[in-house]
C-alpha positions as CSV (number, residue, x, y, z in Angstrom):
1,M,3.4,-28.6,-11.6
2,P,1.7,-26.6,-8.7
3,L,-0.8,-28.6,-6.6
4,R,-3.4,-26.1,-7.5
5,S,-2.7,-26.5,-11.4
6,R,-5.8,-27.4,-13.3
7,S,-4.4,-30.2,-15.2
8,R,-6.1,-33.4,-16.1
9,R,-4.1,-35.0,-13.3
10,A,-5.6,-32.5,-10.6
11,R,-8.9,-32.7,-8.9
12,R,-10.7,-30.6,-6.3
13,A,-10.0,-31.5,-2.8
14,T,-11.2,-30.5,0.6
15,I,-9.3,-28.0,2.7
16,R,-8.9,-30.8,5.2
17,E,-7.3,-33.2,2.7
18,V,-4.8,-30.7,1.6
19,L,-4.0,-29.3,5.0
20,D,-3.2,-32.5,6.6
21,I,-0.8,-33.1,3.7
22,A,0.8,-29.8,4.0
23,I,1.5,-30.0,7.6
24,E,2.9,-33.4,7.3
25,L,5.3,-32.1,4.5
26,E,6.3,-29.1,6.4
27,K,7.2,-31.0,9.4
28,K,9.5,-33.1,7.2
29,T,11.1,-30.0,5.7
30,M,11.6,-28.9,9.2
31,A,13.1,-32.0,10.2
32,L,15.5,-31.8,7.1
33,Y,16.7,-28.3,8.2
34,V,17.3,-29.4,11.9
35,A,19.2,-32.2,10.4
36,F,21.4,-29.6,8.7
37,V,21.6,-27.4,11.9
38,Q,23.2,-30.4,13.5
39,A,25.6,-31.5,10.5
40,F,26.9,-28.1,9.9
41,P,27.6,-26.5,13.3
42,R,30.5,-24.5,11.8
43,P,31.0,-21.7,10.8
44,E,28.3,-20.1,13.0
45,E,26.9,-18.2,10.1
46,V,26.1,-21.5,8.4
47,R,24.5,-23.0,11.6
48,N,22.4,-19.8,12.1
49,F,21.1,-19.9,8.5
50,W,19.9,-23.5,8.9
51,F,18.5,-22.7,12.2
52,S,16.5,-19.8,10.7
53,M,15.2,-22.1,7.9
54,A,13.9,-24.5,10.3
55,R,12.4,-21.8,12.5
56,H,10.3,-20.4,9.5
57,E,9.4,-23.9,8.7
58,A,7.9,-24.2,12.3
59,G,6.3,-20.9,11.7
60,H,4.5,-22.4,8.6
61,C,3.3,-25.4,10.8
62,G,2.0,-22.8,13.3
63,A,0.1,-20.9,10.6
64,L,-1.5,-24.1,9.3
65,T,-2.4,-25.2,12.5
66,L,-4.3,-21.8,13.0
67,V,-6.1,-22.6,9.8
68,E,-6.9,-26.0,11.0
69,S,-8.7,-24.4,14.1
70,I,-10.5,-22.0,11.9
71,I,-12.1,-24.9,9.8
72,E,-12.8,-26.9,12.8
73,S,-14.7,-24.0,14.3
74,D,-16.5,-23.2,11.0
75,P,-17.3,-26.6,9.3
76,K,-19.4,-25.1,6.6
77,R,-16.6,-22.9,5.4
78,A,-14.3,-26.1,5.3
79,A,-17.0,-28.1,3.4
80,A,-17.7,-25.4,0.8
81,A,-13.8,-24.6,0.2
82,R,-11.8,-26.5,-2.5
83,V,-8.5,-26.2,-3.7
84,W,-6.7,-27.8,-6.7
85,F,-4.8,-31.0,-5.6
86,D,-2.4,-33.1,-7.6
87,E,-1.8,-36.5,-6.0
88,H,1.2,-37.3,-8.3
89,T,3.0,-34.0,-7.2
90,V,2.4,-34.9,-3.4
91,A,3.9,-38.3,-4.0
92,R,6.8,-36.7,-5.6
93,L,7.4,-34.2,-3.0
94,R,7.0,-36.7,-0.1
95,A,9.5,-39.1,-1.9
96,L,12.0,-36.2,-2.2
97,L,11.8,-35.2,1.3
98,T,12.0,-38.8,2.5
99,A,15.0,-39.5,0.3
100,Y,16.9,-36.5,1.5
101,L,16.2,-37.2,5.1
102,R,17.5,-40.7,4.5
103,E,20.5,-39.3,2.7
104,M,21.3,-37.0,5.7
105,R,21.0,-39.8,8.4
106,A,23.5,-41.9,6.3
107,G,26.0,-39.2,6.8
108,G,28.6,-37.6,4.5
109,V,26.5,-34.9,2.9
110,S,28.6,-31.8,1.9
111,L,27.5,-28.1,2.5
112,E,27.1,-27.7,-1.2
113,R,24.9,-30.9,-1.3
114,A,22.8,-29.4,1.6
115,F,22.3,-26.2,-0.4
116,E,21.3,-28.2,-3.5
117,M,18.5,-30.0,-1.3
118,A,17.3,-26.9,0.0
119,I,16.9,-25.2,-3.4
120,D,15.1,-28.2,-4.5
121,V,12.7,-28.1,-1.5
122,E,12.2,-24.3,-1.6
123,G,11.7,-24.4,-5.2
124,S,9.0,-27.2,-5.1
125,E,5.2,-26.6,-5.0
126,L,4.8,-27.1,-1.2
127,E,5.2,-23.4,-0.4
128,D,2.4,-22.7,-3.1
129,V,0.2,-25.0,-0.9
130,V,1.0,-23.1,2.2
131,V,0.0,-19.8,0.7
132,D,-3.2,-21.4,-0.7
133,M,-4.0,-22.6,2.9
134,L,-3.7,-19.2,4.4
135,S,-6.6,-18.0,1.9
136,V,-9.1,-19.7,4.3
137,V,-8.6,-16.9,6.7
138,R,-9.5,-14.5,4.1
139,S,-6.6,-12.3,4.6
140,P,-4.5,-11.3,1.5
141,R,-2.0,-9.6,4.0
142,W,-1.2,-13.0,5.5
143,R,-0.6,-14.6,1.9
144,E,1.6,-11.6,1.0
145,R,3.7,-11.9,4.0
146,A,4.1,-15.6,3.8
147,I,5.5,-15.1,0.2
148,Q,7.8,-12.1,1.3
149,L,9.3,-14.4,4.1
150,L,9.9,-17.1,1.4
151,I,11.6,-14.7,-0.7
152,H,13.8,-13.4,2.1
153,D,14.8,-17.1,2.9
154,L,15.5,-17.7,-0.8
155,G,17.7,-14.4,-0.8
156,D,19.7,-15.7,2.3
157,L,20.0,-19.2,0.5
158,S,21.4,-17.6,-2.8
159,Y,23.8,-15.6,-0.6
160,M,25.1,-18.7,1.3
161,V,25.4,-20.5,-2.0
162,E,27.5,-17.8,-3.4
163,R,29.5,-17.4,-0.4
164,Y,30.3,-21.0,0.5
165,T,30.5,-22.7,-2.9
166,K,31.8,-22.0,-6.2
167,N,28.8,-23.6,-8.0
168,E,27.5,-21.2,-10.5
169,S,24.8,-23.4,-11.7
170,L,23.5,-23.9,-8.2
171,L,23.6,-19.9,-7.7
172,T,21.6,-19.5,-11.1
173,R,18.9,-22.0,-9.8
174,A,18.6,-20.4,-6.5
175,D,18.1,-17.0,-8.2
176,A,15.7,-18.5,-10.7
177,V,13.5,-19.6,-7.8
178,I,13.5,-16.1,-6.4
179,E,12.5,-14.7,-9.7
180,R,9.6,-17.2,-9.9
181,H,8.2,-16.3,-6.5
182,L,8.7,-12.4,-7.1
183,G,6.6,-13.0,-10.2
184,G,4.0,-14.7,-8.2
185,L,4.0,-11.8,-5.6
186,K,3.5,-9.2,-8.3
187,R,0.6,-11.0,-9.8
188,R,-1.2,-11.5,-6.5
189,R,-0.8,-7.9,-5.9
190,A,-2.2,-7.0,-9.3
191,A,-5.0,-9.4,-8.7
192,T,-5.7,-7.7,-5.3
193,A,-5.6,-4.3,-6.7
194,R,-8.1,-5.3,-9.7
195,A,-10.6,-6.7,-7.2
196,A,-10.5,-3.6,-5.0
197,G,-11.0,-1.4,-8.0
198,R,-14.2,-3.5,-8.9
199,R,-15.4,-3.2,-5.3
200,L,-15.0,0.6,-5.6
201,V,-16.8,0.6,-8.9
202,G,-19.6,-1.6,-7.7
């Protein structure tokens, strides 16, 4: 369930609260991908893939740090802004990343298992939180760019699963995550177009 889902378990939280959590989880994700870089130095294509994934997580941290600077320079905006926050989902994501990092440190993780971990992480609600945080800067273009990069990463992940494993169910899972995010991108574009149309009419 997305962190912004309006279920009975979710509550409204300040941007500051969710921002701190998002940065923490992104750093854990980046650490996991760095561990994959070190665990799978060959073939070079695989190493480069994991390095690219780690670099993109670093980019997310940078974008979130920019949001942090914006809200610190405009406390009124930070106080007024609220996002939907689900503590149960955060606890699950934190536990997932902690368990995967522990598994990697224990050693013996296969490349196929690493792909499975990556699909679990990339298919989680964490990316939705990052996109929501970027809404603080009032730039739909930033949010769309973040989603496009995510879809690109997922496409690369799907390709690597197909190339280096024979696990059809894993490939199906990767493709399903891509379709979900593509659907989200289309819905956001449609919403932006409707909002632009209302402004023109008004």
